[in-house]
C-alpha positions as CSV (number, residue, x, y, z in Angstrom):
1,M,10.0,210.6,77.4
2,K,12.3,212.4,75.0
3,N,15.4,211.3,77.0
4,L,14.2,207.7,77.0
5,F,13.7,207.8,73.2
6,Y,17.1,209.3,72.8
7,L,18.8,206.5,74.9
8,L,16.9,203.7,73.0
9,T,18.0,205.2,69.7
10,L,21.6,205.6,70.8
11,F,21.6,202.0,72.0
12,G,20.2,200.8,68.7
13,V,22.7,202.7,66.6
14,Q,25.6,201.5,68.7
15,S,24.5,197.9,68.5
16,C,24.7,198.0,64.7
17,F,28.5,198.5,64.9
18,A,31.2,196.0,65.7
19,Q,32.2,195.4,69.2
20,Y,35.9,195.8,69.9
21,Y,38.2,194.1,72.3
22,S,42.0,193.9,72.8
23,Y,43.9,191.9,70.2
24,N,47.3,192.7,71.8
25,N,48.8,195.7,73.5
26,Q,48.7,197.8,70.4
27,F,45.6,196.7,68.4
28,S,42.0,196.2,69.1
29,D,39.9,193.6,67.3
30,A,36.4,193.7,66.0
31,T,33.5,191.3,65.9
32,P,32.8,190.6,63.1
33,R,36.1,191.0,61.2
34,F,36.3,191.8,57.5
35,K,39.2,190.8,55.3
36,I,40.3,191.2,51.7
37,A,42.6,188.5,50.2
38,V,44.6,188.2,47.0
39,A,45.9,184.8,46.0
40,G,48.1,183.0,43.6
41,G,48.7,179.3,43.1
42,L,48.9,176.2,41.0
43,Q,46.2,173.7,39.8
44,K,46.0,170.3,38.1
45,S,43.1,168.6,36.4
46,E,41.7,165.1,37.3
47,T,39.9,163.9,34.1
48,D,39.8,161.1,31.6
49,L,43.0,162.5,30.2
50,S,44.9,162.7,33.5
51,S,47.7,160.2,33.9
52,G,47.2,157.2,36.1
53,Y,50.6,156.0,35.0
54,T,54.2,157.2,35.5
55,Q,54.8,160.1,33.1
56,T,58.0,160.5,31.2
57,G,59.7,162.9,33.6
58,W,59.0,166.0,35.6
59,I,59.3,168.3,32.5
60,N,56.3,166.6,30.8
61,Y,54.3,166.4,34.1
62,S,54.8,170.1,34.7
63,K,53.1,170.9,31.4
64,T,49.8,170.0,33.0
65,I,50.3,172.3,36.1
66,H,49.1,175.9,35.6
67,G,48.9,179.1,37.6
68,T,45.9,180.8,39.1
69,T,45.1,184.2,40.5
70,G,42.2,185.2,42.7
71,I,40.6,187.6,45.2
72,R,38.4,186.9,48.2
73,L,36.2,188.8,50.6
74,V,36.1,187.3,54.1
75,Y,33.4,187.8,56.8
76,E,34.6,186.4,60.1
77,P,32.0,186.7,62.9
78,S,34.3,184.8,65.4
79,Y,37.6,183.0,65.4
80,Y,35.7,179.7,65.1
81,W,34.3,180.1,61.6
82,R,34.0,182.4,58.6
83,L,32.4,182.9,55.2
84,E,34.6,183.5,52.1
85,F,33.3,184.9,48.8
86,G,35.8,184.7,45.9
87,Y,36.7,184.7,42.3
88,E,39.6,182.7,40.7
89,K,40.9,182.6,37.2
90,G,43.3,179.9,35.8
91,K,43.9,177.2,33.3
92,L,43.7,173.4,33.1
93,S,45.1,171.0,30.6
94,D,46.1,167.4,30.0
95,A,47.2,165.0,27.2
96,D,47.5,161.3,26.5
97,S,50.9,162.1,24.9
98,L,52.4,162.7,28.3
99,V,51.8,159.2,29.7
100,N,54.5,156.6,29.6
101,P,53.8,154.6,26.3
102,Q,55.4,151.4,27.8
103,K,53.0,151.5,30.7
104,A,49.9,152.9,29.0
105,A,50.1,152.0,25.3
106,L,46.3,152.3,24.7
107,R,46.2,155.7,26.3
108,Y,49.2,156.9,24.4
109,N,47.7,155.6,21.1
110,R,44.3,157.4,21.9
111,N,46.3,160.7,21.7
112,L,43.6,163.0,23.0
113,S,44.4,166.4,24.6
114,F,42.7,169.5,25.9
115,Q,43.2,172.8,27.5
116,T,40.8,175.3,29.0
117,E,40.7,178.7,30.7
118,T,38.8,178.6,33.9
119,Q,36.8,181.1,35.8
120,L,35.3,180.3,39.2
121,V,33.0,182.1,41.6
122,F,32.6,180.5,45.0
123,L,31.3,180.7,48.5
124,N,33.2,178.8,51.3
125,V,32.4,178.3,54.9
126,T,35.5,177.3,57.0
127,F,36.0,176.3,60.6
128,S,39.0,176.5,62.9
129,P,39.6,173.3,64.9
130,N,42.4,175.0,66.7
131,E,39.9,176.9,68.7
132,W,38.7,173.6,70.3
133,L,42.0,171.6,70.1
134,K,44.3,174.4,71.2
135,I,47.2,173.0,69.1
136,W,48.6,176.5,69.1
137,K,48.1,178.6,72.2
138,N,47.4,181.9,70.4
139,N,45.5,183.0,67.3
140,A,48.7,184.0,65.4
141,I,48.6,180.5,63.8
142,D,45.3,179.0,62.7
143,W,44.3,175.7,61.0
144,Q,41.1,175.9,58.9
145,I,39.0,173.3,57.2
146,G,35.8,173.8,55.2
147,M,33.5,173.2,52.3
148,G,32.0,175.4,49.6
149,V,30.0,175.7,46.4
150,G,30.8,177.5,43.2
151,C,30.1,178.0,39.6
152,L,32.8,177.1,37.0
153,K,33.0,178.5,33.5
154,F,35.3,176.6,31.1
155,N,35.7,175.9,27.4
156,P,37.9,172.9,26.4
157,K,40.0,173.4,23.3
158,A,42.4,171.3,21.2
159,Y,45.2,172.3,18.9
160,F,44.8,171.2,15.2
161,E,46.3,172.6,12.0
162,N,48.0,175.5,13.7
163,E,44.7,176.7,15.4
164,W,43.0,176.2,18.7
165,H,39.5,174.8,18.2
166,S,36.6,174.9,20.8
167,L,35.7,171.2,21.2
168,H,32.2,172.0,22.4
169,S,31.2,173.4,19.1
170,Y,32.3,170.3,17.2
171,S,30.2,167.7,19.1
172,T,33.1,165.3,19.3
173,E,30.9,162.6,20.9
174,G,27.7,163.5,19.0
175,Q,26.3,165.9,21.5
176,G,23.2,167.5,20.1
177,F,22.9,165.2,17.1
178,L,19.5,163.7,16.6
179,Y,20.2,160.0,16.4
180,D,19.6,156.9,18.6
181,N,21.1,157.4,22.0
182,G,22.1,160.9,21.1
183,K,23.3,163.2,24.0
184,A,22.4,166.7,24.8
185,P,25.2,169.3,24.5
186,Y,27.0,169.7,27.8
187,S,26.9,173.1,29.5
188,L,30.1,175.2,29.7
189,T,29.0,176.5,33.1
190,Q,29.0,173.9,35.8
191,P,28.3,173.7,39.6
192,V,31.3,172.8,41.8
193,V,31.6,171.5,45.4
194,I,34.9,172.5,47.1
195,G,36.8,170.9,49.9
196,T,39.5,173.0,51.5
197,T,42.0,173.0,54.3
198,S,44.6,175.7,55.1
199,L,47.2,177.0,57.5
200,Q,47.1,180.7,58.3
201,V,49.9,182.7,60.0
202,D,49.8,186.3,61.2
203,L,52.6,188.4,59.6
204,H,51.4,191.5,61.4
205,P,48.1,192.4,63.3
206,K,46.6,193.6,60.0
207,W,48.3,191.2,57.6
208,Q,48.0,187.4,57.3
209,C,49.5,184.7,55.1
210,Q,47.5,181.5,54.2
211,L,48.6,178.3,52.4
212,S,45.6,176.2,51.3
213,F,44.9,173.0,49.5
214,N,41.5,172.9,47.6
215,Y,39.8,170.0,45.8
216,Y,37.0,170.8,43.3
217,F,34.4,168.2,42.6
218,L,32.4,168.6,39.3
219,F,29.1,167.2,38.2
220,T,30.2,166.9,34.6
221,D,32.6,164.4,32.8
222,Y,33.2,166.9,30.0
223,L,35.8,169.3,31.5
224,D,38.2,167.7,29.0
225,D,35.5,167.0,26.3
226,V,36.0,163.3,26.8
227,S,33.5,161.0,28.4
228,E,31.8,158.1,26.5
229,Y,32.1,156.6,23.0
230,Y,33.4,157.4,19.6
231,I,30.8,158.1,16.9
232,Q,30.8,157.3,13.2
233,D,32.2,160.0,10.8
234,D,29.0,160.1,8.7
235,L,27.2,161.8,11.6
236,F,29.5,164.8,11.4
237,H,28.8,165.1,7.6
238,R,25.1,164.8,8.3
239,Y,25.0,167.8,10.7
240,F,28.0,169.9,9.6
241,D,29.2,171.4,6.3
242,S,32.1,169.4,4.7
243,K,34.9,171.6,6.1
244,K,33.6,171.6,9.7
245,A,32.8,167.9,9.5
246,A,36.4,167.1,8.4
247,I,37.8,169.0,11.4
248,A,35.3,167.5,13.8
249,S,36.2,164.0,12.7
250,Q,39.9,164.7,13.3
251,L,39.3,166.2,16.7
252,S,37.0,163.3,17.8
253,N,39.4,160.5,16.7
254,R,43.1,161.4,17.0
255,R,44.5,157.9,17.3
256,R,48.1,157.5,16.3
257,D,47.4,154.4,14.4
258,G,44.9,156.2,12.2
259,V,42.2,153.5,12.7
260,R,38.6,154.7,12.4
261,V,37.0,153.0,15.3
262,L,33.5,151.6,15.9
263,S,30.9,153.6,17.8
264,T,30.9,150.9,20.4
265,E,34.5,151.6,21.4
266,K,35.0,153.7,24.5
267,R,36.5,157.1,24.2
268,G,36.5,157.9,27.9
269,N,35.1,156.7,31.3
270,P,31.7,158.1,32.1
271,E,31.6,156.4,35.5
272,H,33.9,159.0,37.1
273,K,33.1,162.7,37.0
274,D,35.9,165.2,36.4
275,A,37.6,167.2,39.1
276,F,40.7,169.4,39.7
277,A,43.0,170.2,42.7
278,G,44.9,173.3,43.6
279,I,47.3,174.9,46.0
280,R,46.9,178.6,46.9
281,L,49.0,181.1,48.7
282,S,47.0,184.1,49.9
283,I,47.8,187.4,51.6
284,L,45.0,188.8,53.7
285,Y,44.4,192.3,55.0
286,V,42.2,192.7,58.1
287,V,40.2,195.8,57.3
288,N,38.7,196.7,60.7
289,R,41.5,195.7,63.1
290,K,42.4,199.1,64.7
291,R,45.5,200.4,66.4
292,F,44.9,201.9,69.9
């Protein structure tokens, strides 16, 4: 009986550990695999301030493309699919001043702009169609597609009188004001749905390189603090002190022609939620791939 108990215990303990098989003639692979990845890349916003018109040259366009850095932990139970938990930090911005004034005079005259630091925590699940399609005959090259969810932290700001101002605190479209059709303040933490596709190449049995394209769908139209209508200046003075009201008025209406518009005039387009896109280059380390 003691021997039987010992064998059952040994079998149970062994079953808790990864199973190994030959990766090549020098390394053995584990199931599941665990990886650590560091990443750097570029990202661009898609908001009410993003250009739908030809911009005035690459130099201006490049002002709205910003770098990102990140880290991921990867759990890969098979070559067919994996889970990725990660964190990214970056920046997004855009401005009406960058559009071509001959093609987008109204946008150019609106003269709104924003920038925000971003922090994103996410969980992706990705699949490898190559395991079924066999485009590449070995696992040294892998094509991956997937979806994910995340939580984005942001805080849109605008530059005014030699200072960056947090637009959220100035209620530029009357958010939080108690008047007819008043809107609640938007949250600076928002859920995200992520679509991703990537190409991964083995540099070494324990090191991999991955180039990915990601698109981030948001459930808010206030990533850039622009969504619906202008409000009347007297509302700022009703809820703020005179100094803050004056700044809020300038941040809300930055038109080049100086016209104080009616509250029925659109400031943005609430019919389309904001989004952003990014390209990432990652270096992955396979933790539990062992040399013979």
